[in-house]
C-alpha positions as CSV (number, residue, x, y, z in Angstrom):
1,M,169.3,129.1,113.5
2,L,167.2,128.7,116.6
3,D,165.6,125.5,117.7
4,N,162.0,125.6,119.4
5,Q,163.7,126.2,122.8
6,G,165.5,129.5,121.4
7,R,168.8,127.7,121.4
8,P,171.3,128.8,118.5
9,Y,172.6,126.0,116.2
10,F,174.5,126.0,113.0
11,I,173.7,124.3,109.6
12,N,176.5,123.0,107.3
13,H,174.7,123.0,103.8
14,L,177.6,121.2,102.2
15,S,177.6,118.3,104.7
16,K,174.0,118.6,105.6
17,T,174.8,118.5,109.2
18,T,173.9,120.7,112.1
19,Q,175.9,121.4,115.2
20,W,175.7,123.5,118.5
21,E,179.2,125.0,118.1
22,D,180.0,128.2,116.3
23,P,182.2,127.1,113.5
24,R,183.9,130.5,113.3
25,Q,185.2,129.8,116.9
26,M,186.2,126.3,116.3
27,N,189.6,124.8,115.5
28,S,188.9,122.2,113.0
29,S,191.9,119.9,113.9
30,L,190.8,120.0,117.3
31,F,187.3,118.5,116.6
32,E,188.7,115.9,114.3
33,T,190.5,114.5,117.4
34,P,188.5,111.8,119.2
35,L,187.5,112.4,122.8
36,P,189.5,110.1,125.2
37,D,188.2,106.8,126.2
38,G,184.9,107.2,128.6
39,V,184.3,110.8,127.9
40,E,181.2,111.9,126.2
41,M,180.2,115.4,124.9
42,C,176.9,116.4,126.2
43,H,174.6,119.7,126.4
44,T,172.8,121.3,129.0
45,K,169.2,122.3,128.8
46,E,170.4,125.8,127.6
47,G,172.6,124.4,124.9
48,Q,175.9,124.8,126.8
49,I,178.4,122.0,125.9
50,Y,179.9,119.9,128.7
51,F,181.9,116.8,129.1
52,L,181.0,113.8,131.0
53,D,183.9,111.5,132.2
54,R,182.2,108.0,132.8
55,N,185.6,106.7,134.2
56,T,185.5,109.1,137.1
57,N,181.7,110.1,136.9
58,T,182.6,113.8,136.8
59,K,181.5,116.7,134.6
60,T,183.5,119.6,133.2
61,F,183.1,122.3,130.8
62,H,186.8,122.0,129.7
63,D,187.4,120.2,126.6
64,P,189.9,117.4,127.5
65,R,191.2,117.5,123.9
66,L,192.7,120.9,124.4
67,E,195.1,119.4,127.0
68,C,195.9,116.5,124.9
69,N,196.8,118.8,121.9
70,I,198.9,121.1,123.8
71,A,200.8,118.3,125.5
72,N,201.3,116.2,122.2
73,V,201.7,118.8,119.6
74,K,203.9,121.8,121.2
75,C,204.3,123.3,117.7
76,K,200.6,124.5,118.1
77,R,201.2,126.3,121.5
78,S,201.9,129.6,119.5
79,L,199.9,132.8,120.9
80,P,197.3,132.9,117.9
81,Y,196.6,129.0,118.8
82,K,196.2,129.9,122.4
83,I,193.8,132.9,121.7
84,R,191.6,130.7,119.3
85,Q,191.4,128.1,122.0
86,F,190.5,130.8,124.8
87,R,188.0,132.3,122.7
88,Y,186.5,128.8,122.0
89,L,186.3,128.3,125.6
90,C,184.7,131.5,126.2
91,S,182.0,130.9,123.5
92,T,181.2,127.6,124.7
93,N,180.8,128.7,128.3
94,A,178.5,131.5,127.6
95,T,175.4,132.0,129.7
96,N,172.2,133.0,128.1
97,G,170.5,136.4,129.2
98,Q,171.7,139.9,129.9
99,L,173.8,141.3,132.7
100,K,172.7,144.8,133.1
101,L,174.6,147.3,135.0
102,T,174.0,150.9,135.9
103,I,176.8,152.9,137.2
104,R,177.1,156.3,138.6
105,R,180.1,158.3,137.1
106,D,180.8,160.1,140.4
107,R,180.8,156.7,142.2
108,L,182.5,154.5,139.4
109,F,184.6,152.3,141.7
110,N,182.1,151.7,144.3
111,D,179.1,151.2,142.2
112,S,181.1,148.7,140.0
113,F,182.4,146.8,143.1
114,N,179.0,146.5,144.5
115,H,177.4,145.1,141.4
116,I,180.2,142.8,140.3
117,I,181.1,141.3,143.7
118,Q,177.4,140.0,144.2
119,F,177.1,137.9,141.0
120,Q,178.0,134.4,140.6
121,S,180.7,133.7,137.9
122,S,178.4,132.2,135.5
123,E,176.1,135.4,135.8
124,L,179.2,137.5,134.7
125,R,179.6,135.5,131.3
126,R,176.0,136.8,130.2
127,R,175.7,139.5,127.4
128,L,177.0,142.7,129.1
129,Y,174.7,145.8,128.9
130,L,175.8,148.8,130.8
131,S,174.6,152.2,131.2
132,F,175.6,155.4,133.1
133,K,173.0,156.7,135.4
134,H,171.0,159.6,134.1
135,E,172.6,159.1,130.5
136,E,170.4,157.7,127.7
137,A,172.4,155.7,125.5
138,L,172.1,152.4,123.6
139,D,175.1,150.0,124.6
140,Y,176.3,148.8,121.3
141,G,179.6,148.4,122.9
142,G,180.9,151.9,123.4
143,V,179.5,152.5,126.7
144,A,181.0,149.2,127.9
145,R,184.4,150.2,126.4
146,E,184.5,153.5,128.2
147,W,183.6,151.7,131.6
148,F,186.3,149.2,131.2
149,F,188.7,151.9,130.4
150,R,187.8,154.3,133.1
151,L,187.5,151.6,135.9
152,S,191.0,150.2,135.0
153,H,192.4,153.6,135.5
154,E,190.5,154.1,138.8
155,V,192.0,151.1,140.3
156,L,195.4,153.3,140.5
157,N,193.4,155.7,142.7
158,P,195.8,156.1,145.9
159,M,192.8,156.3,148.1
160,Y,192.4,152.6,147.7
161,C,196.2,151.7,148.0
162,L,195.9,148.7,145.9
163,F,198.5,148.9,143.1
164,E,201.4,151.1,142.2
165,Y,203.6,151.4,139.1
166,A,206.6,149.2,138.9
167,N,209.0,152.2,139.0
168,K,209.1,155.8,137.8
169,N,209.9,154.6,134.2
170,N,208.0,151.5,134.1
171,Y,204.1,151.9,134.1
172,Y,203.1,148.3,134.5
173,L,201.2,147.6,137.8
174,Q,202.2,145.6,140.7
175,I,200.8,145.1,144.2
176,N,201.1,147.9,146.6
177,P,203.4,146.6,149.5
178,A,201.2,148.9,151.6
179,S,197.8,147.6,150.4
180,S,197.0,145.9,153.7
181,I,196.5,149.3,155.3
182,N,193.2,149.1,153.6
183,P,191.2,146.6,155.7
184,D,189.2,145.3,152.6
185,H,192.1,145.1,150.4
186,L,191.7,141.3,149.7
187,I,188.0,141.9,148.9
188,Y,189.1,144.5,146.6
189,F,191.6,142.4,144.9
190,G,189.1,139.7,144.3
191,F,186.8,142.3,142.6
192,I,189.7,143.4,140.4
193,G,190.4,139.8,139.4
194,R,186.7,139.5,138.3
195,F,186.9,142.7,136.4
196,V,190.1,141.9,134.4
197,A,188.5,138.4,133.8
198,M,185.4,140.2,132.3
199,A,187.7,142.3,130.1
200,L,189.3,139.1,128.7
201,Y,185.8,137.4,128.2
202,H,184.0,140.3,126.7
203,E,187.1,141.4,124.5
204,K,187.5,144.7,126.0
205,F,190.6,146.8,126.5
206,I,191.8,148.0,129.8
207,D,193.9,151.0,130.6
208,N,196.8,149.3,132.2
209,G,198.8,145.9,132.3
210,F,200.7,144.0,135.1
211,S,204.3,143.5,135.5
212,L,206.0,140.4,134.3
213,P,206.6,138.9,137.8
214,F,203.0,139.7,138.7
215,Y,201.8,137.4,135.8
216,K,204.4,134.7,136.8
217,R,203.0,134.5,140.3
218,M,199.6,134.3,138.9
219,L,200.7,131.1,136.9
220,G,202.5,129.8,140.0
221,K,205.9,130.1,138.4
222,T,209.1,130.5,140.4
223,L,210.4,134.0,140.5
224,T,214.5,134.6,139.9
225,I,216.8,137.4,140.1
226,N,216.3,137.9,136.3
227,D,212.7,138.9,136.7
228,L,214.1,142.2,138.3
229,E,215.5,143.4,134.9
230,S,211.7,144.1,133.6
231,L,210.9,146.1,136.8
232,D,214.1,148.0,137.6
233,P,216.9,147.5,135.1
234,E,219.4,149.7,137.1
235,F,218.7,147.9,140.5
236,Y,219.0,144.5,138.5
237,N,222.5,145.4,137.2
238,S,223.8,146.7,140.4
239,L,222.8,143.4,142.0
240,L,224.4,141.5,139.2
241,W,227.7,143.5,139.9
242,I,227.6,142.8,143.5
243,K,227.0,139.2,143.0
244,D,229.9,138.7,140.1
245,N,232.4,140.8,141.9
246,N,234.4,140.1,145.1
247,S,233.0,142.3,147.7
248,D,236.1,142.0,149.9
249,E,238.0,144.0,147.3
250,N,235.6,146.7,147.3
251,D,235.5,147.9,150.8
252,D,234.6,151.4,150.0
253,L,231.2,150.2,149.0
254,E,230.5,149.5,152.6
255,L,228.5,146.3,151.8
256,Y,227.8,145.3,155.4
257,F,225.0,142.9,156.1
258,N,224.0,141.5,159.5
């Protein structure tokens, strides 16, 4: 249903109650949990949920009960649970309106970059409507899917020198050590971060994934020698052999380090 301001809400005919939250995106056990003391659930004039902490006089769009549940109920930290919570956060932080992009196929990367980098993050959470220039089509999802797929492949273009495959047998992506040769590489990395976030938010597939150490660095986790195994098993096993064997007894290997 829509209220007199056009904001969607949901009616439970069994309990004869209404709510702003989409019940298809909600975790029932989460919403049975009371909010922490001093925290209130509020709505913006567009109907978007936010939380007001009167203890610190701060506002946030992040539900504080998510952190409480994850900290106290570790058995719920399964991948399906995390996906449900992620989808819930996406739905409750959606922005009204449309995000219209018109892209030229022969300038796929540059046009996409020029469009996305100029928007505020809240604007990227609008409903996506995408078209290719000089091509008449209604975007019911197919055009956007093609754009995400093609652009995710285009970031591998050696002209931009941004990413490379982990090794010849591992097609996960990692940052190209020579990326700094491109003077705009940091701006491009910021653009690609936004693009990947859009793919997650709008539930679209991209052509490539990143290496495990890359994800660990994004999460601020410490890298260890064991992370090399996912990138180059042969190199990893060689390092372990050197580490576990007495190099003094293997002079023929000529392992000399200054």
